[in-house]
C-alpha positions as CSV (number, residue, x, y, z in Angstrom):
1,M,-5.5,-11.6,21.7
2,P,-2.9,-10.3,19.4
3,T,-0.8,-7.1,20.4
4,Y,0.9,-4.5,18.8
5,T,4.0,-2.2,19.3
6,P,4.7,0.7,16.9
7,P,8.3,0.1,15.2
8,L,9.2,3.6,16.0
9,R,13.0,2.7,16.2
10,D,13.2,1.0,12.7
11,M,10.9,3.9,11.1
12,Q,13.3,6.7,12.7
13,F,16.4,4.6,11.4
14,V,15.1,4.5,8.0
15,M,13.9,8.3,8.1
16,H,16.9,9.8,9.6
17,E,19.8,7.5,9.0
18,V,19.3,5.9,5.9
19,L,17.2,8.4,3.9
20,N,18.4,11.5,5.8
21,A,14.9,12.9,5.1
22,V,14.8,16.0,7.0
23,D,17.8,17.5,5.1
24,E,16.3,16.2,2.0
25,L,12.7,17.4,2.5
26,K,14.2,21.0,3.7
27,A,14.7,21.8,0.1
28,I,11.2,22.1,-0.2
29,P,10.3,25.6,0.7
30,Q,7.1,24.5,2.9
31,H,9.4,22.1,4.7
32,A,12.1,24.3,5.3
33,D,11.8,24.4,9.0
34,L,11.2,20.8,9.5
35,D,12.9,19.1,12.2
36,A,13.7,15.4,13.3
37,D,12.2,16.2,16.7
38,T,8.8,17.1,15.2
39,L,8.5,14.2,12.9
40,N,9.5,11.7,16.0
41,A,6.7,13.3,18.2
42,V,4.4,12.9,15.4
43,L,5.3,9.3,14.9
44,E,5.1,8.5,18.6
45,E,1.7,10.1,19.1
46,G,0.4,8.0,15.7
47,G,1.7,4.9,17.1
48,R,0.1,5.5,20.4
49,F,-3.1,6.2,18.9
50,A,-2.9,2.9,16.8
51,A,-1.8,0.8,19.5
52,E,-4.4,2.1,22.1
53,V,-7.2,3.2,20.0
54,T,-7.8,1.1,16.9
55,Q,-5.9,-2.1,17.6
56,P,-8.2,-3.3,20.5
57,L,-11.0,-2.9,18.1
58,N,-9.5,-5.4,15.2
59,L,-10.3,-8.8,16.6
60,N,-14.0,-8.1,17.7
61,G,-14.4,-5.7,14.4
62,D,-13.6,-9.0,12.5
63,A,-16.0,-11.1,14.3
64,Q,-18.8,-8.4,14.4
65,G,-18.5,-7.2,10.8
66,C,-20.8,-4.4,9.2
67,V,-24.7,-4.6,9.2
68,L,-26.8,-3.3,6.6
69,D,-30.3,-1.9,7.1
70,K,-32.0,-2.8,3.8
71,D,-35.0,-0.5,4.7
72,T,-33.0,2.7,5.4
73,H,-29.8,1.6,3.3
74,E,-27.6,2.7,6.2
75,V,-24.7,0.6,7.5
76,K,-23.7,0.1,11.2
77,T,-19.9,-0.5,11.7
78,P,-18.6,-2.8,14.4
79,S,-18.7,-1.6,17.9
80,G,-16.0,1.2,18.8
81,F,-15.2,1.8,15.1
82,K,-17.5,5.4,15.1
83,Q,-16.0,6.4,18.3
84,A,-12.5,5.6,17.3
85,Y,-13.0,7.7,14.0
86,A,-14.2,10.6,16.2
87,Q,-11.2,10.6,18.2
88,Y,-9.0,10.3,14.8
89,V,-10.7,13.5,13.6
90,E,-10.7,15.5,17.0
91,G,-6.9,14.6,16.9
92,G,-6.5,16.2,13.5
93,W,-5.0,13.1,12.0
94,P,-6.9,13.3,8.6
95,A,-5.3,16.7,7.8
96,L,-1.6,15.6,8.5
97,S,-0.1,16.0,5.0
98,C,-3.1,17.9,3.5
99,D,-2.7,21.3,1.9
100,P,-2.9,24.1,4.9
101,A,-5.2,26.2,2.0
102,F,-8.0,23.8,2.8
103,G,-7.1,23.4,6.8
104,G,-4.3,20.8,6.6
105,Q,-1.3,20.8,8.4
106,G,1.2,20.5,5.3
107,L,3.4,18.0,6.9
108,P,5.3,15.6,4.3
109,V,3.8,12.5,2.7
110,L,6.5,10.6,4.5
111,I,5.0,11.2,7.8
112,N,1.5,10.1,6.7
113,Q,3.1,6.8,5.2
114,C,4.4,6.0,8.5
115,I,1.2,6.9,10.4
116,Y,-0.9,4.8,8.1
117,E,1.6,1.8,8.4
118,M,1.0,1.5,11.9
119,L,-2.8,2.2,11.6
120,N,-2.9,-0.7,9.1
121,S,-0.9,-2.9,11.7
122,A,-3.5,-2.0,14.2
123,N,-6.6,-2.6,12.1
124,Q,-6.7,-2.6,8.3
125,A,-10.5,-2.8,8.1
126,W,-10.7,0.5,10.2
127,T,-8.0,2.1,8.6
128,M,-9.6,1.8,5.0
129,Y,-12.1,4.3,5.8
130,P,-9.9,7.5,6.4
131,G,-7.3,5.9,3.9
132,L,-9.7,6.1,0.8
133,S,-10.9,9.7,2.1
134,H,-7.5,10.8,1.5
135,G,-7.2,9.3,-1.9
136,A,-10.5,11.3,-3.1
137,Y,-9.0,14.4,-1.5
138,E,-5.9,14.1,-3.7
139,A,-8.1,13.5,-6.8
140,L,-10.0,16.3,-6.1
141,H,-7.0,18.6,-5.0
142,A,-5.3,17.8,-8.4
143,H,-8.4,17.9,-10.9
144,G,-11.5,19.4,-9.0
145,T,-13.1,22.8,-10.0
146,D,-12.8,25.6,-7.7
147,A,-16.3,25.3,-6.6
148,Q,-15.6,21.6,-5.9
149,K,-12.5,22.2,-4.1
150,K,-14.4,25.0,-1.9
151,T,-17.2,22.7,-0.8
152,Y,-15.5,19.6,-0.6
153,L,-11.8,19.7,0.2
154,G,-12.1,21.3,3.8
155,K,-14.4,18.7,5.0
156,L,-12.1,15.8,3.5
157,T,-9.1,17.4,5.0
158,S,-10.9,17.6,8.4
159,G,-12.3,14.0,8.1
160,H,-15.9,15.1,8.9
161,W,-16.8,13.6,5.4
162,T,-15.3,10.6,4.0
163,G,-14.6,9.6,0.4
164,T,-14.8,6.6,-1.8
165,M,-13.6,5.5,-5.5
166,C,-16.8,3.7,-7.4
167,L,-15.0,2.0,-10.3
168,T,-15.9,-1.6,-10.5
169,E,-19.2,-3.1,-11.9
170,P,-20.5,-6.6,-12.0
171,H,-19.4,-7.2,-15.4
172,C,-16.1,-5.3,-15.4
173,G,-13.3,-4.9,-13.0
174,T,-9.9,-4.4,-14.5
175,D,-11.1,-3.7,-18.0
176,L,-13.1,-0.2,-16.9
177,G,-13.6,0.4,-20.7
178,L,-16.6,-2.0,-20.5
179,L,-18.5,0.2,-17.8
180,R,-22.1,1.0,-18.4
181,T,-22.8,3.7,-15.7
182,K,-24.4,6.5,-17.4
183,A,-24.4,10.4,-16.9
184,E,-27.0,12.5,-18.2
185,P,-26.4,16.2,-18.6
186,Q,-28.7,18.6,-17.1
187,A,-29.6,22.3,-17.7
188,D,-28.1,23.6,-14.2
189,G,-24.6,22.1,-15.3
190,T,-24.9,18.9,-13.2
191,Y,-25.4,15.3,-14.2
192,K,-27.8,12.7,-13.3
193,I,-26.2,9.3,-12.8
194,T,-27.6,5.8,-13.2
195,G,-26.0,2.5,-12.6
196,N,-24.5,-0.1,-10.3
197,K,-21.1,-0.4,-8.6
198,I,-20.0,-3.2,-6.6
199,F,-16.8,-4.0,-4.1
200,I,-17.1,-0.2,-3.0
201,S,-14.8,-0.2,0.0
202,A,-16.1,2.2,2.9
203,G,-19.3,2.8,0.5
204,E,-21.7,3.2,3.2
205,H,-21.0,3.9,7.1
206,D,-22.2,5.6,10.3
207,M,-18.7,7.0,11.0
208,A,-19.0,10.5,9.1
209,E,-21.8,13.0,8.3
210,N,-21.4,12.8,4.4
211,I,-19.7,10.3,2.1
212,V,-18.3,11.8,-1.1
213,H,-18.3,9.3,-3.9
214,L,-15.9,9.6,-7.0
215,V,-18.1,7.6,-9.9
216,L,-16.8,6.8,-13.2
217,A,-19.7,7.0,-15.9
218,R,-20.2,7.6,-19.3
219,L,-21.8,10.5,-21.0
220,P,-24.5,10.1,-24.0
221,D,-21.9,10.8,-26.5
222,A,-18.9,9.0,-24.9
223,P,-16.8,7.0,-27.4
224,K,-16.5,3.2,-26.6
225,G,-13.7,2.0,-24.3
226,S,-11.6,3.7,-21.9
227,K,-11.4,6.8,-23.8
228,G,-15.1,7.3,-23.1
229,I,-14.9,7.5,-19.3
230,S,-15.7,10.5,-17.3
231,L,-15.5,11.1,-13.6
232,F,-18.1,12.6,-11.3
233,L,-18.5,13.7,-7.8
234,V,-21.5,12.1,-6.2
235,P,-22.3,13.1,-2.7
236,K,-24.4,11.2,-0.4
237,F,-26.1,14.2,0.9
238,M,-26.6,17.1,-1.3
239,V,-24.6,20.3,0.0
240,N,-26.3,23.6,0.4
241,A,-24.9,27.0,-0.6
242,D,-24.1,27.7,3.1
243,G,-22.2,24.5,3.3
244,S,-24.8,22.7,5.4
245,L,-26.1,19.2,4.3
246,G,-29.3,19.0,2.2
247,A,-31.4,16.3,0.7
248,R,-30.5,12.7,0.4
249,N,-29.0,12.0,-3.0
250,P,-30.4,8.8,-4.6
251,I,-27.0,6.8,-4.2
252,F,-27.6,3.9,-2.0
253,C,-26.0,0.7,-0.4
254,T,-28.1,-2.2,-1.7
255,G,-25.9,-5.0,-0.3
256,L,-22.7,-5.7,1.6
257,E,-20.3,-8.2,0.3
258,H,-19.6,-11.5,2.6
259,K,-15.9,-11.5,2.3
260,M,-13.0,-13.6,3.6
261,G,-11.4,-10.8,5.4
262,I,-11.6,-7.0,6.3
263,H,-15.0,-7.7,7.7
264,G,-15.0,-4.6,9.7
265,N,-15.0,-2.5,6.5
266,A,-18.3,-2.1,4.5
267,T,-17.5,-3.3,1.0
268,A,-20.9,-2.0,-0.6
269,Q,-22.9,-2.7,-3.7
270,I,-24.0,0.8,-4.7
271,A,-27.0,1.5,-6.9
272,L,-27.3,5.0,-8.5
273,D,-31.0,6.1,-9.5
274,G,-30.6,9.5,-11.0
275,A,-28.0,10.5,-8.5
276,V,-26.9,14.0,-8.8
277,G,-23.3,14.6,-9.5
278,T,-20.8,17.1,-10.9
279,M,-17.9,16.3,-13.3
280,V,-14.4,16.1,-12.3
281,G,-11.7,17.1,-14.9
282,Q,-12.7,17.1,-18.6
283,P,-15.2,15.0,-20.5
284,H,-14.0,11.6,-21.4
285,K,-10.8,12.2,-19.3
286,G,-12.1,10.5,-16.0
287,L,-9.5,7.9,-15.9
288,A,-6.7,10.5,-15.9
289,A,-8.2,12.1,-12.9
290,M,-9.2,8.9,-11.3
291,F,-5.6,7.5,-11.6
292,V,-4.3,10.1,-9.0
293,M,-6.7,8.4,-6.5
294,M,-5.7,4.8,-8.0
295,N,-1.8,5.4,-7.9
296,A,-2.5,6.8,-4.1
297,A,-4.4,3.6,-3.5
298,R,-1.7,1.3,-4.9
299,L,0.7,2.7,-2.5
300,G,-1.8,2.4,0.0
301,V,-2.4,-1.2,-0.3
302,G,1.2,-2.1,-0.5
303,N,1.2,-0.1,3.2
304,Q,-1.8,-2.3,4.2
305,S,0.3,-5.4,3.7
306,L,3.4,-3.9,5.2
307,G,1.6,-3.2,8.4
308,L,0.1,-6.7,8.5
309,T,3.6,-8.3,8.0
310,E,5.0,-6.0,10.9
311,V,2.3,-7.2,13.4
312,A,2.1,-10.8,12.4
313,Y,5.8,-10.7,12.8
314,Q,5.7,-9.1,16.1
315,N,3.2,-11.7,17.5
316,A,4.8,-14.8,16.1
317,L,8.1,-13.8,17.7
318,A,6.6,-13.4,21.0
319,Y,4.7,-16.8,20.6
320,A,7.9,-18.6,19.5
321,K,9.9,-17.4,22.6
322,E,7.2,-18.5,24.9
323,R,5.9,-21.9,23.3
324,Q,7.9,-25.0,24.5
325,Q,7.7,-28.0,22.1
326,M,10.7,-30.7,21.7
327,R,14.3,-30.0,22.1
328,S,16.7,-28.5,20.0
329,L,18.3,-30.9,17.6
330,S,21.9,-29.7,19.0
331,G,20.8,-30.5,22.5
332,P,18.6,-28.8,25.2
333,K,18.9,-24.9,25.4
334,A,16.2,-24.6,28.3
335,K,17.6,-27.4,30.5
336,D,15.4,-26.4,33.6
337,Q,12.3,-26.8,31.2
338,P,10.5,-29.6,29.9
339,A,11.0,-28.8,26.3
340,D,12.7,-25.8,24.5
341,P,11.0,-22.8,23.1
342,I,10.5,-23.1,19.4
343,I,12.5,-20.4,18.5
344,V,15.4,-22.7,19.0
345,H,14.2,-24.6,15.9
346,P,16.1,-23.5,12.4
347,D,12.7,-23.5,10.3
348,V,10.7,-21.4,13.0
349,R,13.7,-18.8,12.8
350,K,13.4,-19.1,9.1
351,M,9.5,-18.3,9.1
352,L,10.2,-15.5,11.5
353,L,13.0,-13.8,9.5
354,T,11.3,-13.8,6.5
355,A,8.6,-11.9,8.0
356,K,11.1,-9.6,9.5
357,A,13.1,-9.3,6.3
358,Y,9.9,-8.5,4.2
359,A,8.8,-5.8,6.8
360,E,11.9,-4.0,7.2
361,G,12.6,-4.1,3.3
362,G,9.1,-3.0,2.5
363,R,9.3,-0.3,5.0
364,A,12.6,1.1,3.6
365,M,11.0,1.2,0.0
366,A,7.7,2.4,1.1
367,M,9.3,5.2,3.1
368,Y,11.7,6.2,0.1
369,C,8.8,6.5,-2.4
370,A,7.0,8.5,0.1
371,M,9.7,11.1,0.2
372,M,10.1,10.9,-3.5
373,L,6.4,11.6,-3.5
374,D,6.9,14.7,-1.8
375,K,9.6,15.9,-4.1
376,S,7.4,15.4,-6.9
377,L,4.8,17.5,-5.6
378,H,6.6,20.1,-4.1
379,H,10.3,20.4,-5.0
380,P,11.0,24.1,-6.3
381,D,13.3,22.6,-9.1
382,E,11.3,21.3,-12.4
383,K,13.7,18.6,-13.3
384,A,13.8,17.2,-9.7
385,R,10.0,17.1,-9.6
386,K,10.0,15.3,-12.9
387,D,12.8,13.1,-11.9
388,A,10.9,11.8,-8.6
389,D,7.7,11.4,-10.1
390,E,9.5,9.0,-12.8
391,I,10.7,7.3,-9.8
392,V,7.5,6.8,-8.0
393,A,5.8,5.7,-11.2
394,L,8.3,3.0,-11.9
395,L,8.3,1.7,-8.2
396,T,4.5,1.9,-7.6
397,P,3.6,-1.2,-9.1
398,I,6.5,-2.9,-7.2
399,V,5.2,-1.3,-4.0
400,K,1.7,-2.7,-4.5
401,A,2.6,-6.3,-5.8
402,F,5.8,-7.1,-4.2
403,I,4.9,-6.0,-0.8
404,T,1.7,-7.5,-0.8
405,D,2.9,-10.9,-2.4
406,N,5.5,-11.0,0.3
407,G,2.8,-9.9,3.0
408,F,0.6,-12.8,2.3
409,A,3.5,-15.3,2.6
410,A,4.8,-13.6,5.8
411,T,1.3,-13.7,7.6
412,N,1.0,-17.4,6.2
413,A,4.3,-18.1,7.9
414,C,3.6,-16.1,11.2
415,M,0.5,-18.3,11.5
416,Q,2.3,-21.5,10.9
417,V,4.6,-20.4,14.1
418,F,1.5,-20.8,16.1
419,G,0.8,-24.2,14.7
420,G,-2.8,-25.1,15.4
421,H,-3.2,-22.1,17.9
422,G,-2.7,-19.8,14.8
423,Y,-5.6,-21.4,13.0
424,I,-8.3,-20.4,15.8
425,H,-9.7,-16.9,15.8
426,E,-8.6,-15.6,19.3
427,T,-4.7,-15.6,18.5
428,G,-5.7,-13.2,15.5
429,M,-3.1,-14.8,13.2
430,E,-5.6,-16.4,10.9
431,Q,-7.1,-12.9,10.6
432,F,-4.0,-11.3,9.3
433,V,-3.9,-14.1,6.9
434,R,-7.5,-13.6,5.5
435,D,-7.0,-9.6,5.7
436,A,-3.9,-9.9,3.7
437,R,-5.2,-12.0,0.9
438,I,-7.4,-9.2,-0.4
439,N,-4.2,-6.8,-1.0
440,L,-3.0,-9.1,-3.9
441,I,-6.3,-8.5,-5.6
442,Y,-7.7,-4.9,-5.3
443,E,-6.7,-1.9,-6.8
444,G,-5.5,-3.8,-9.8
445,T,-4.4,-7.5,-9.3
446,N,-0.7,-8.2,-8.8
447,T,-0.5,-9.7,-12.5
448,V,-2.0,-6.1,-13.5
449,Q,0.6,-4.3,-11.4
450,S,3.5,-6.8,-13.4
451,L,2.1,-6.0,-16.9
452,D,2.1,-2.1,-15.8
453,L,5.7,-2.3,-14.7
454,L,7.3,-4.3,-17.5
455,G,4.9,-3.1,-20.3
456,R,4.3,0.6,-19.4
457,K,7.0,1.7,-16.9
458,V,10.3,-0.1,-18.4
459,L,9.6,-1.4,-22.1
460,A,7.6,1.6,-23.0
461,N,10.5,4.2,-22.6
462,Q,13.2,1.7,-23.5
463,G,14.3,1.2,-19.8
464,A,15.0,4.9,-19.2
465,S,13.3,4.8,-15.4
466,L,15.0,1.7,-14.9
467,R,18.4,3.0,-15.6
468,K,17.5,6.1,-13.7
469,F,16.9,4.1,-10.6
470,G,20.1,2.0,-11.5
471,K,22.3,4.8,-11.2
472,Q,21.4,5.0,-7.5
473,I,22.5,1.3,-7.5
474,E,25.7,2.0,-9.2
475,A,26.6,4.8,-7.0
476,L,26.2,2.6,-4.0
477,I,28.1,-0.1,-5.4
478,Q,31.1,2.1,-6.4
479,Q,31.2,3.6,-2.9
480,E,31.1,0.5,-1.1
481,G,32.6,-1.9,-3.6
482,V,35.9,-1.9,-2.0
483,N,34.8,-2.3,1.6
484,E,35.3,-5.8,2.4
485,Q,32.8,-5.6,5.3
486,M,30.0,-4.9,2.6
487,A,31.1,-7.6,0.2
488,E,28.1,-10.2,1.4
489,F,25.6,-7.4,0.5
490,I,27.1,-5.5,-2.5
491,N,28.5,-8.6,-4.3
492,P,24.9,-10.0,-5.0
493,L,23.4,-6.7,-5.6
494,A,25.9,-6.0,-8.2
495,G,25.6,-9.1,-9.9
496,L,21.9,-8.9,-10.1
497,A,22.1,-5.1,-11.2
498,E,24.2,-6.4,-14.2
499,Q,22.0,-9.3,-15.0
500,M,18.9,-6.9,-14.9
501,T,20.1,-5.2,-18.0
502,K,20.3,-8.2,-20.1
503,F,17.2,-9.8,-18.7
504,T,15.1,-6.8,-19.6
505,T,16.6,-6.5,-23.2
506,E,15.8,-10.0,-23.8
507,I,12.1,-9.9,-22.7
508,G,11.9,-7.1,-24.6
509,F,13.0,-8.1,-27.7
510,K,10.8,-11.5,-27.3
511,G,8.0,-9.1,-26.9
512,L,8.6,-7.4,-30.2
513,T,7.9,-10.4,-31.9
514,N,5.1,-11.9,-29.7
515,P,3.6,-9.5,-27.1
516,D,2.4,-12.4,-25.0
517,E,5.9,-13.3,-24.1
518,V,5.7,-10.1,-21.9
519,G,2.5,-11.3,-20.3
520,G,4.4,-14.6,-19.6
521,A,7.1,-13.2,-18.2
522,S,5.8,-10.1,-16.2
523,V,4.8,-11.7,-12.9
524,D,8.4,-13.1,-12.4
525,Y,10.1,-10.0,-13.8
526,L,8.4,-8.0,-11.0
527,R,9.4,-10.2,-8.3
528,V,13.2,-9.9,-9.8
529,A,12.8,-6.0,-9.8
530,G,11.5,-6.1,-6.2
531,H,14.4,-8.1,-5.2
532,L,16.8,-5.4,-7.0
533,V,14.9,-2.6,-4.9
534,F,15.2,-4.4,-1.6
535,G,18.7,-5.6,-2.0
536,Y,19.8,-1.8,-2.9
537,F,17.7,-0.7,0.6
538,F,19.2,-3.6,2.6
539,A,22.6,-2.9,1.3
540,R,22.1,1.0,2.2
541,M,20.8,-0.2,5.7
542,A,23.8,-2.6,6.4
543,S,26.3,0.2,5.5
544,V,24.8,2.5,8.0
545,A,24.7,-0.1,10.5
546,L,28.3,-1.0,10.0
547,Q,29.3,2.6,10.2
548,K,27.6,3.1,13.4
549,I,29.4,-0.1,15.0
550,A,32.6,1.0,13.7
551,E,32.0,4.3,15.4
552,G,31.6,2.5,18.5
553,S,28.1,2.0,19.0
554,A,27.0,-0.9,21.0
555,D,23.3,-0.6,20.2
556,P,22.1,-4.0,19.5
557,F,19.7,-2.6,16.9
558,Y,22.7,-2.4,14.3
559,T,23.8,-5.8,14.9
560,A,20.0,-7.1,14.6
561,K,19.8,-5.0,11.0
562,L,23.1,-6.8,10.0
563,Q,21.9,-10.2,10.7
564,T,18.4,-9.5,9.0
565,A,20.2,-8.2,6.0
566,R,22.7,-11.5,5.9
567,F,19.5,-13.7,6.1
568,Y,17.8,-11.6,3.3
569,F,20.5,-12.2,0.9
570,A,21.3,-15.7,1.7
571,R,17.8,-17.0,2.0
572,L,15.4,-14.6,-0.1
573,F,17.4,-12.8,-2.7
574,P,18.7,-15.8,-4.4
575,E,15.2,-16.6,-5.6
576,T,16.1,-14.1,-8.4
577,A,17.8,-16.9,-10.4
578,S,15.1,-19.3,-10.7
579,L,12.7,-16.4,-11.5
580,M,14.8,-15.3,-14.3
581,R,14.9,-18.8,-15.6
582,T,11.4,-19.5,-15.4
583,A,10.6,-16.0,-17.2
584,R,13.2,-16.8,-19.9
585,S,11.6,-20.3,-20.4
586,G,8.9,-18.6,-23.2
587,V,5.4,-18.3,-23.2
588,A,4.6,-21.5,-25.2
589,N,4.4,-23.5,-22.2
590,L,1.6,-21.3,-21.0
591,L,-0.3,-21.1,-24.3
592,D,0.3,-24.2,-25.9
593,T,-1.9,-26.0,-23.4
594,D,-5.4,-26.3,-24.8
595,A,-5.5,-30.1,-24.2
596,A,-4.4,-29.7,-20.5
597,L,-6.9,-27.0,-20.0
598,A,-9.6,-28.6,-22.0
């Protein structure tokens, strides 16, 4: 059975030594009294909950899955899930970064990010239940009416009710403009909603008293396409004026998907048969309101793969130290044993270090994004809010796609470390691979994220957002460029930063004459951009580590950080050269292939 140890030291390193988060966040009035001890204490307790409560349920939850009673339309979650969720609610975890006006604790999004990373390491399928609820909370907090907020936000904040996002229909996934679910206005201001949704994560379960569905649908006079979509709040149970639960709303789970992974999460087929709902936001503006939840979900999905990368690495590392097979090519290392532990073999170390580097780079980027999200939401200076929001928008598709691509590669590599033992269920490694695979698909496939990055976030504003982030890279290069100890980190970063401008301009000009050129280059482009961001954070982390060592620290953590950074720049970062070459090869070798694909 796999084990998990929360990576508290690395989280604290990024939070306090790299990002200087406490001082950064103290500029926000509601965080003026924030201190490192409080954040560390919350991290420790959250890590304990993940490791001791939800992680032991993961393997069995995968084997058991969820069960639908087709007569009652109720879903039973795996053994222990409901009880763990009750402990989660009792501990106040759902309220961590929620608005105190609705019962929240008002802590930074940054700390919530770290808690969710640990929960995802421990049990992704379970964590999706509260994770989606937090997204529903954010959408309602931003776009809900006063009445909706009064009725629903307190319960979502406490975790007594959970939330979902109901977008996908059998005939439309990414292209939501094709959706057919209808909303008929009623005399009392409500709407009766009829249609079918599929792939609804946490769409039905036994863990909470009520489920708040956010449903996309069309009004009778809606224009065609995505500009005719409205958003509606549709509860599983109607809510009485006094806040108590009323009649069952006709929104039912009619089936559960039989999936490759995340078996412990109920991926539901949902039928609405005149279900009563209320509108969220403005008519035909539903996507704008839903995008609050979708963007939160995209950051959350990156966090899911970050968690899986970390836990897969931990278990593969432990196994590699214990498993004895063959001798080192340079001679026996464990001379008193019949064979050496497999960690002596270079390729085993390559697989382990790949996972470690992807985890540590992903953690730094995800935590930075969370801190920027805090600034974009609450900083008193309007320019600071706008700048932070622009950076978050730029990095969101990178967090979602780059971390999930890396996470699938890392979990596969860690399963490979186990050899044949990784392919069987009880070691837990093959589950990590299966669970990780969905993260490249939902909340917008990684190709969609790549198109969003290159088309909307970079080319649409002539690279202004990319240049804004690039200024941070330039500042680091100027600061450390004369430091010989930093040359092995700064030089490749500076080289890519310089190439990125030309690379972006070249793809942009090609796209002006043939938009398909953007489509042909976008996936490679996102990986190059991902390495630019990872390279920046690895250089920052290396700088801190070198400084601590120079100050006399003998903590092996800093030596380990430098070794991981060296591996990253030597073995992973160089793929940017081949990616730029393939992106520049043009779209003809993809589209002029009708005979090949006949």
